N, C-alpha and C positions, 0 to 999 in steps of 0.2 A: 444584531445581536452577538457580538463577541463573545467568547468564552473562555476561561482560564484553562478549560481541557482539551483545547485544541493543540495538542502536542501527540508525538509520536508515542506508543505504546513502551514499556519499559522493556518488553521482552521482543527481541528483535526476531522469534519465529512466530510472532503473531503476523498471519495475512492482511494485506491491506487494500480496501476498496477505495478509491479515492474519487470523487465527483466534482469536478470544479471547472464550469464553462466558463468563458471568458478569462476577464482577472481574476477571476475565484481560482485559478489553477497554479496561481503564483505561491502560495505557501506549500503546496504540495512539490513545488521543484526541490524545495528545501527539504522535504520529508525523503524524498526519493534521494537526493544527493546524501542525505545522512545514511540512509539504508545502504547505500553504495559504501559508504565509508566504512560501516560494520560489517559488511564483506570483506573488502579488503583487508580490515584488520583480524579478523577471523582466520583468512587464508594465512596472513603474513604469520600468526602465531601456529597455524599447523605448521608451516614450512619450517619454523623455530624448531618446533618438538621433534619434528621428523629429523632435523639436521642433528641435534641433541642425543636423540635416539639410537642413531648410527654411527656416534662416534666412538672409537675404540681405543685402547691405550694399552698395548704391551701385555696382555693377559688378564685385563678387568676393563668394565665397561666404566666410562664418566658420569658421576652422576649430573643430573639436570643442573643443580646450582653450581657445580664447578665450573660451567662453561657461562661466559657471560653475552646472553642474547638477548639484544633489544627487543621487546615488544612493541615496534613501530614498523609500520609499512612504509613503503617509498614516498608517500604523500605526507609522512609524517604525522600520522594519526595514531593515538596512543590506544591499546587494546583496553577497554574496560572491564569491570568485573561481569558485567552482563554479556560481555560477547567472546566470552572463553571457546578455547579449541572443541571442537565436535558440536558446537550450537548450530543446531538449524536455523535458516533464514526465510523467514515467510514471504511467500510471492505477493506481487504488487499489481492491482489491475486499476488503471487510470483512465476515468472518462473525461473526455475534454469536448467543450463545444464552442463554435464560433460561426460566423455568416459564412465567410468564404475560405477555403485553405490558403489561397494566395495572398491574401490580403490580412486576414484577421488571427491567425494560427500563431499563437504567443508560443515561444520556447519552442518552436518546431524542431529546430536542430536537435537541442537536448533532447526532448522527449524521443525523438527518430534514435539518437545514439544510446540512450537507455535502453530502449527496446533491442537494439542490435546488440548490446552488451549482456542482454538478460536481466538487467536490473528490473526492469518492466516486464511481466509475465503476458500482461495483456493490455496493447495500448489502443482504446476506442475513440477515435475522434468522430463526433458529430459535426457536420456541416450544414445548416438550415436553408441555406438559400441556393444551393447550389443542383438539387434535384426538383421533380415536378412536385414532391411532397417534402414538407419540411420535415429535418431530421435533428432531434436534441439528443440530450445527454440522456433522457431518458427512454428514448427509442432505442438506443443502444444499450439500455439495460434490460429492456425488454428482449432484445436479440439474445443476450446474454445469459437470460434468466436462470437457466439450469446451474450455468457456473456461478452466478451471483448467490443462488440458494445453497449450493454447496459449499463454499466460501465461508457463508455465515453460519450453517447450522452443522458442518462437519467438520470444518476448520477454524471454526472460532474467529472468524476475522472481524477485524474493525472497520466501521463505514464512517468515512469525513465526507462532509458536504461542505462545499463554500462558495459564495457568490450571490445571486439575487434570491433575495427571502420573498419578494412578492408572487412570483409564479413558479420560478423553477424548484424551490426547495418543497414547496408543496406537491409539485407533480412527482419529484423524486420519491417522496414517503409515499406517495399514493403508489406509485409502481412498485416501490419494494413490498409494501404490504401485500399487492398482488403477487408476486413473486414467492413470498415466504407463506400464502395461503394454499398454495401447493403440495405444502408438506402436511396440511389437516385434512381433515374429512368433515363432511356435516354442511349443514345450512348456515352456520356461524363460522366458518373458516377465514372469513374475512376479518370477524371480529377478534377471534383468536391471533389472526397474524398481526393485527392491530396491536393487541395486547404485548405482543412479543416485542414488536419494535419498540413499543413503550419502555417495556424493561430493558432494552439494549441502550435506550436513553440513558436511563437511572445507573447503569453500569459503566457507564462511557464506552461503552461498543458501538455507538451510534452518536456521532458527534456534528454539530453544524456550527459555522461561520457564517453568518447571513446578515445581508443588509437590504434596506428598501430604497 
């Protein structure tokens, strides 16, 4: 069920929860790379502004438009309107799953580098065949339930799911409903949480690209 809404939010301050086991992680590597570019562009603009504001000329300051400063970083990325200096950049959590870390971990080096560079705030890989009990992305979501709930409810995070639609996507939605239900009270808190997840779907805050 591919969707045309499966793209990054326009606002780079929006936190992201990316859930992509197996080959489902592929589009998310593009998401993370793009966010890295947004950060680099914002930092470059900040450095340029600092340089201009600190320039002095024999008794009066130079105006910013008097100094030709390029708004490109070292990688040649253009700073767009949405990524002006001072823009906060949202955190990214990535949930990836495969059978064995040494055989099936796609984009392993890239993910670890993104984590090292601070582009990924939380990298949560799940390896389903390495322990006595099977561990899946939904397992990792449960383990990080408080953080997931806070990102969605307090930080207005966008959630993306990509991959198998037969089991994984259904299980992930069930787990998310359970996580969100902890913010409600009463006997119908699961129903309230499910309603909230449906509202997220309607507003493109929960987007899936799944296949069977």
